[in-house]
N, C-alpha and C positions, 0 to 999 in steps of 0.2 A: 638212321631218320627212315621218317614214314615215305612214303611213294606221296604226291600229292593228287588229291582229288583231281578224276578226269568231269569235268565239264558235261553233262548230256546236250546235246543240241537237239532243240523241238521246234518245230517249227509254229509259224502264226496259230497255221490249222488246229494243232493239238494244244499251243497253250491255250486257245480260243475255248475250245471242249468239243473239237469236234464241230462234226457234221450235227448231232443234235443240238446244240447253240446257235450254232451256222441256219439251221431249219427257226428256231428259235425266233432270232432276228431279223429275220426274212418274214416272217410271219405277223410279225409285232409293223414292220415296216409297212408291210400290207396292211395290214387293219388298220394304222394312221392315217394310209390315204386313200383309207375306202369310208371312213368315219367322218373323220376330221373336215368341218368348212373350212383349214387354212391351207389341206391342201388342193381345194378343188380342180384348178387351174391340173396339178401334176396330174390326180385322178381324170380328169377328162379326156387326155392324153392315150389312156391306156381301152383295151377291151372291157367288156364286161365284166367277161368271166376271168380274176386273177389266178386261176391257180395252176393255169401253166404256165403265166412269169414266175408264180412264187415256188415252182420247181427249178426253171429255167436259172432264176436269180440266186438260188440257193447253190445251184450247181455249179455256176463263177466264182461267186464266193470260196466257196472248199476250196478249187484250184488256183485261185485266186491269193487265198491264204495259205498255199503252200500243199493242199491237200489232194485228195483223188481229183483228175486230170482228166472225167469224162466229159466233163460241157465240154473243151479244147479239141477232146478225139468227135464229140457226135456232133461240133461247129464248126470242121476245118475250115482253114480261111481265115477265120470269122474273127474279129477282135470286139471287144464293147462300143468302139466307136462307130466302128462297122455297122453293125446291128442296130445305130439307135442314127443310122447316116440320114434318116429319110425323114425323122422326126424332125418341128420345127422347137427346139429347144432354147428357150432364153433365160433372160436371167431367175424373172420369177420360176420357171419350174427346176430349173439347175437349184438355187437355194431353196424351195417345197423338198425337193429329193434330198437332200441333205442334213437338212433337218429332219425330216421324217426317221432319215437315216443313223444320224445322232442321236435320237431321242431311243430307239430301237437298240442302239447296241445299247443306251444308258440304261436299260430296261435288262438286260443281259446278266450271265453272273461272268460273261470279259472282264480281266481288273481293268482299274482305271486309267492305267498307261498304256495298255495296248491300245483298249476302246477308243480313245482318243489319234490314238497311233492310225488306225485304223477309219474312224470316220474321217483325223485331217486327210488323208488319203484320200478316202472316199468323193468328199466334196473340191477336193482340186482333181478328180475323176468330171465331181459336174459338173467345174467350170472347164473343163479343157471341150464339152460337149454342148456349147450355149455355138448356136447357129441359125443356118435359116437349112430347110429339109436342100436334098438334092434335085435337083429340077430333074422332075420325068422323063424318059426317052420320046 
């Protein structure tokens, strides 16, 4: 009798295509945000130079998907919610973020089913960030 095949367990990071694909998603996301008028409110919340944000979001997504955890090592005690705590994220900007991210994932080579799960989870994260900024001390 043949031995049953062992199914290899791969992380979403590996299934998505690793760091190069995550970087592609991030670049599409920020390109949409930087050039398309429907993301103007979201763009206005960011610094003129998006290069540092591209690096940070790619690092966060790598770790979030089960890849290298460098982002968390480099930002001890910080979570994505606390990192955005002083930003006035409202329904409009949360929806813009989720839409741009969904489109960016859709432009990538990520499998449709995984891409949908990623986009839905990230949209839920954006919705959870809707709040007024923390008062300055």
